[in-house]
N, C-alpha and C positions, 0 to 999 in steps of 0.2 A: 505496499499500499506506500502511492507514495504521496498521497493527497494530502496538505495543509489547508486546516481553519485559519483562513487573513492573521497568519503569525503563531499561532497554536500550536498545539498539539496531536501530535498522531491519533491518541486515545481520544483528545475530545471532539476528532470526525470522526471518528466510529462512534464516539457514544452520541454525538448528534446525528446521528445516523439510524442506530439502533432505536435514538429516543422518535424522532419520524415514522418509522415503521410503526411501532406500537401503538404509536396514538392515531392509526391507519383505524377505520373503523372495520371491524372483522378478522382482525390481528388479533391473536390469546395471547402471545409468547414470541419471543425471537431467544433466537440460541447462534452469537456469533463465532465463528470461524476464522481462523486465518490462515491461508495456503502459502507454506514458505519453500519454494525451492532449496535443495542441501545435498551434503554428501553422507549416505546411508554405505557402512561397509564398500567406499569406494567408488559407488554408483550413484548418479545423478536419480536424488528422490524426493517429491512432495512430502513437508510433514506437514500436518493441520492440526492447528493448535486450537485446541475447544476449551469450556469452561464443563468438566462433567458434573455440575451442581444445575445448570442451564440445560442440558444436551437431553436433545430428547431426537436427534438425528443421528447417533451417533452409537451410542450402547445400547440402541434396541435391537442392534445388530451385531452386535457381543456374542459371539457364539462359543467361543472357549476362553478361561482368565484365569488369571492365579488367586487364592482369596484375599481379599482386605483391600481396601480403597485403590481407585483408581490411579497408578504411577507406573515412569516409564512408559514406555512405547505399545499402541496395539496396533496389529500388522491388518492389512488389507487383505481380502480371501487370497489372491496373485501371487502375494509375497513370500516366497519362501520363509520365512521368521520361525523359527521353535520358539512355542510356549516355554516361557523362564531362561529362555537362550539372553546371550548380551551380543547385540551390533554396536558395531562405531558407528557413531552420527558425530561428523565434523572431529572425529579424532577422540570422541568424548564416548566411552561406555554407558551403553541404556540396556535393562533391562528389557524384555519384551511379555506385555503383561498380559494381553492378551490377543485373541483374532480375531478378526470380525467373520462372519458368513458372507457368502455370495449375496452382493448389494444388484450387483446388473448396471452399476452406477462409476464408470471407469475410473475418475477420479477416487472415489471411494474403494475399490476394493486392488486396484494401484498407489494406496499411498499408506503412509504410517502418519497416528494419528497419538497426540500425548495435549499434556495440559496446557495453559499457557500460562503457568510457573514451569513449566519443563523447559519450554522455548526459548523464555526468560535466562533461564539457566544454561542452554547449550549456546544463546548469544554470550553471552558475558562466558562462557567459558571459552570460547571462539577470537571472540576482544581481548583475551587476558594472554591467550595463546600467540596472538599476533603482537598484542605489547613485548610479549616475552623475546618477540623474535625468531616464533617457530613458524614456520610455515605454515598454512593451511594445507590441508591432505588433499593428494591431487586424485583426480577421477580417473577410474579404470574406463570408464565408456568416453566415446567422442559427440556426446553430447553437448551441446553449447550451455553458457552456465547465462541463467538468466536470474541477475539482480534485481529478482520485484517480489513483492509478496501481495497477497491479494484476500480482500475481506469479503467474507458470504454471509448470508443473514439467512439461514433455515426460518423459515417461519409456517408459524405455527395458527389456523386457519380454524377462528369460533365454529365452534358446531362438527368436524371434523378431528378426529383421535391423533392425538401424533402416534409416528411411527414410522411405519417402512413407507417408503414414497411419499407422505406429504409433508413435504418441506419444500418452498415456496427460494429462492432466490433473488434477495434483492441487491442492485447496484449501488454504488455509493454515487454514483453523479449520475441524475437522470430517476428515473419516474421505476415502481417496482413493476414488473411487469403483469399487465393485467390475467389475473385468477391465479398469479402466486401461489403454489400453497395447496391449492386444492385444486 
């Protein structure tokens, strides 16, 4: 997410977007997510940060999980990440907390999920490593590096039970697509 609110902070922009969407007639709940390109085990992959306490679109697909609260990574169904295993995310070891069942949604099936706090820890780790003169890990594949993050806002529409396939996506700039979420 590269947008800034007239000299404000990124979180201000996200908070404003969430507030505008929640205020729309018929919207019952919004659960922000941030998609960030990263390196996992030396390969380009998307990390999708979310708030497990507000979520209604990721955890409903959880097919396998470790006991306890959501910590570490949740692997999409198309990723070969063993439950309880450890993966290197930008050079930082992270455990695999869970695995999603097949969603049929490419970005979900092919991404790793983690909490916003865990994403902040990874960013801090990468910055600290870079400041200490440690080069970032190199990609093992030929995919171009894309330094951008996207804010995704699954929307729970009143009168529809949240869950599989009942999430619309709102864009930060422009209008929410007609019929989003239902």
